[in-house]
N, C-alpha and C positions, 0 to 999 in steps of 0.2 A: 338178402334177397338179390338173385343176378338180374342181371337188365340182357331181354332181347329182345333184338331190331327185326321187327317187318315187313319187307318193303312186296309189294302188290304191284305186279306187272305184267297184267294177263289183259291191258287194254288194247282195241287198237287203233285212238288217235284220227279218226276216219277223219277228221277236219281237220286237218294237217297234211290232207293232198297236195301236189303230187309227191314230197316226201315221208311223209308218213303212208304207208301201205299195210296192208293183212300181212305180207310175208315178214315186211319189218319197220313196226310200226314203232310213233313216234319216245318211248323213252329209248329205245335203244339206237336213236339215233345224235349226232352234235348239235342240237336245234342252231342252240346261240351261236356258234363255231370258233367253243372254246377249246378244244383240244379232248373234249368228253361228252361224254354220252350222257341223254338224260339220270338214267340208272347208275353211274356211275356215281353222278356228282350227286346225286342220293346218299351215297353209299358215304360219300367222303363228307358231307358235313354230320355225318357220327361216331370223326376220329377222334378217339380220347373218350368216349364215351360207351359205345358197344365194343364188348370183345367179338372180334371175327367167329369163332370158335359159336357166339349166342347170334349169327345173322343168320335169316332164313327170307328166302326172296320163292313166293308162290307166283305163278307166272300158266301160261297153256303150256301145251306138251306140247305145239307146234314150236315154241318159241325158249326150248330145253336148250339148243345150241349158240343160242344167242345168250342167256346165260352165265352159262359156262367159260363165254370166249370173253364175258367184258368183266365178268366177278370171278377169277379165276380161287381165289381164295379162299370162298365157301364149299365147307362143307356139301359134300353130293346129297345125301339123305337130310340135308335142310334148303333142298330146293325142290317146290313141292308142283304137280305134272298136273291142274287141272284140266280132265277134257274134255269141259264146255263149260262154257259160258254161264254160270247163273248167279251175277253179282255178289256184290262184298262179303253179305253174310254170310253164306256157305264157305265161302272163300276165309274167313275171319275166325269162322267155327273150327275148321279144319285145321289150319294151321295151330290153335288155341288148345284146342284135343293132344295136336301132338307136344307143341311145345310141353303142356302137362303134364303127359307120360313121361316126359324126360327131363325136367325140373322143376317142381309141383310147389316150390315158393316161387318161380318167375315172376317182375315186369315183364310189362310189352308198351313198347312203342310200335306204333302199327301206322304207315302210312304210301302211301302212293309213292310212284318209282316218274313220275310223269314232270311235279310242281319242279318251280327258278325258286333257291333261297339267295338272296343278291348280301345278308350279313350273316354272317356264318357264327361270328361269335354272342349273338345277341342270341342267335337263333340253340347253341348249344347253353348258355346259359336260359332260357326257357325249359327246355325237354328236360335239365336238372333238377328244376322249382318242379315240373310235373308230375318226376317222378319222383320225390320224397311227398311230394301230393296224395301221387292213389298211392305212397306203400303205407301209408300214415292208417287207414282204414277203408273199404269198399269204398271205392269211387270212380269214376270213370268222366277226364280228364280231354276235353277235344280242345281244340287249339281253332282263337277267333280270330281270324283279320280285318285288324279296323281298316274301314273303311275308304279307299280314298274318291272312291266318284259314284254316283247311280247306279251300281253294272246291275245289269239283269241278266246276266248269264251265272248268277252265285245263287243257292241261296243263304238268306240269311239268318242270324241266331239273334233271338231278342232274351237280355239279361234278366236276369231276377236276383234272390238278396245276393249280397256282397258277405264275398267269405274271410275270404282276407284281406287286409288292409294296408298292406304294403303294397307296394309297385313289383311288376304291374300285381293285379289284385285278379280275384277268383271270385267268380259266382256263381251258384244254380243256376240250369237254365231255365228259364222260363217260360220260351218256346220254338219252335223249327217250323220257319218259315216257306214257305215254297220261294223257285225265283220268281221275282214279283216282278210286274209291269212298271212302265217309267217311271210315272207319278208315284206309284205306289214303293218302290227304290228312293225316290226323292222324298218320300215324307218318315221314309225309317231315318234317311241321315240327319235329318230335321228335329226331328223325336230325340236320337240319340241313341244305345243304348245297343243298340244294332250293330253286329260284323256278321262279317262274310265266312262261312261255313266250308274250309279245309280238307275238310277227311282225313283229318290228326289223330288221331288218338294215342290215349294215352290210359293203361289199367292195369293192376294184375292176374292174370291167368285165372284164377279161382275167381275171380269175382266178372267177368267177361263167360269163365262157363256157365256159375249160376245167371246167371243174366239171360243168355241163353239155350240153360232149360227151363226161364218162367217165360220166355216173350217167346223165342220159338224155338217150341217143339218139335214139332216135325225135323227140322232139320236137326236136333241135339240130338233124339233118336237116330238120325241115320248114320251121325259120330258112331258113336256106342254101339251101331253093329260093324263099324269097319273098327275101331279100335283097338282091337285082337293084335291085327295084321298090320299095325304100323308099328314099321322098324324090322319087315319081316320082307322077302325077298316075294310074299304075295301081295303086299300093301297096294300097286298100282295097279294088278288086273282086278282086286275089294272096291279099288275109287273108280274105275275105270264104268263097273258095274254099277256103283251104287250113289256115287257124286251125281251122278243125270237126276235122278229122283229127289234130290233137290228144288221148293222152290224160289224160285228166279226173284230174290228183292234182296235191298241194300240195307247193310248193317242200321242206316239209320232206322229205316223205317221198324228194321226187324226188332234194336234193341233200345234207340238212341230215345226214339217221342214216347216211350214209355216206361225208360225205368227210371226210378226215383232217385236212381245216383248220379242224375250227368250234370256234372258241369262244365263250364268253357273260362280260359283262360287268355283274355284278349291281347294278342300280340299285332309287332311291327316288327318285323324282318325282312322286310323289300322280299314278300312274296308272288308269287304267277306260277294259277294254273297251269300255262301256256296252250287252252285249250284251244285256240284260234290265230290264226294269222295277224291280224289287230292287235294281241296281246303280246305276241312277238313286235310287234311296231312298235309298240310304246312305252316295252322292253329295252327295244333297241336304240331310242329314242334318247330315253333315260341314259345311257352308259355312254351318252352322245356319239358312239358308231352311227353317223348321220350326214350328211349334207344338208343344204340348206332348203326353204323351204318345203320344209317339216318331211323329206324325202326317207327314209331308213331304208338303209341301203347292205345286205350281207355277201359280197362281192370285191375281191381288186380290182376289176378291168369295170366298172361301172360307169357308166355317162350318164347326167341328168338333163336333159335340155327343155328349159320351159317345161319343168313336170312337180306337179307340188303332191305333200299328204300321201305319198306312194309306201307300200312296205313293198323292198325289193330283192329277192335272196335267190339267187347263183352260188354255182360253183366257183372258186376262185380259182383266174386264170380265162374261166368264160368274157368274151367282149360282149358288152352289150353296151347299146347306146340307145335310147327313153328318148322320145320327144312328145311335146304336149300333153301327154297323162297323167290323171290328177284323180286322188280317191283310188287308188287303184293296188290289185296284187300283181304281183308277179315275180310267180315260183318254177324255177324251174331244178327238174330232179331225176338221174339218170335220160335222160331226152325224151323228160315227158314235159308240159312248157306248159303254167295254168296263169290266165289271164282275167282277171273278175275284178268288179266293186268291190272296195273292204266291205262297201256294206251288206252285200247276197254275200258274205263268208258262210253264213249258218246253211248257206244249204249246197257248200260246196261237199258234203256228205255224202251226196246222190245225186252227185254228177261220175260217179267213179266205178261205180256199181258194175 
């Protein structure tokens, strides 16, 4: 069975403004200042696991040139262009129908394009184990991140029956839980058996197509209408016409919460969804790029005076002096400056529309 990688790269990263913009969202940016964009890092960590001929990227038509520029080794027919945003279920359906037409026995890994993984060797071991697990029979596996704090920004997965005894173990999924309030999240950690839902999935193409047919029949019907045009000159025209008719729904709601085939593999490999400036601050501090008093600083000419617990991200070469600032975000990109309280970061997406 050939292994295929699907990278979902259509998000807009609205909470990472002013770096992330509708014209160039965060997956196309070097958020961590490592020399590679988030999209490039996503592909990099599958090196040696997935043949480049089996890599697919599904993104917005507006970002076609960004994908081509950053991932020049991707086959042009494997860059799929959504005409509009319809969440992850139509996205997964489209690429799954295409892969099934090209390789009916394929195994698939589906991953977001804008997450961070620190421990690549452990990540690769987990992916190998997961692919072996879903290759044996009809199974849908998601990776659950072992929680390190009572995070309220993630959905949670509750583990059920243990399926594999070796480490890391695999469990049937008991329930999916929505993003909790803080007391509920604290309760999950005290109880144990809960992981963060990272949105990374492994399955065979036949399994996911069958589950979409059973649980999202309208979306499946639209895919069937388009299928005869896949890999032809008419594909994009037909996609532009029919894809907007798909329901706007996540793969979690459309399939994962309904299927009887769902399993979770709890893992630890230094993961973050880098969804907010606060999450970048946590990662920056953990990798020792900081100055005293809890200031996380990215930028080589930043001076912090009588300031603490801030997240500062400015271009290298930009001289910045900050005095008397506490618990704030200071971010500058393309001559746009953001200064706000870290506690208000969820509101950033509303300030630049």
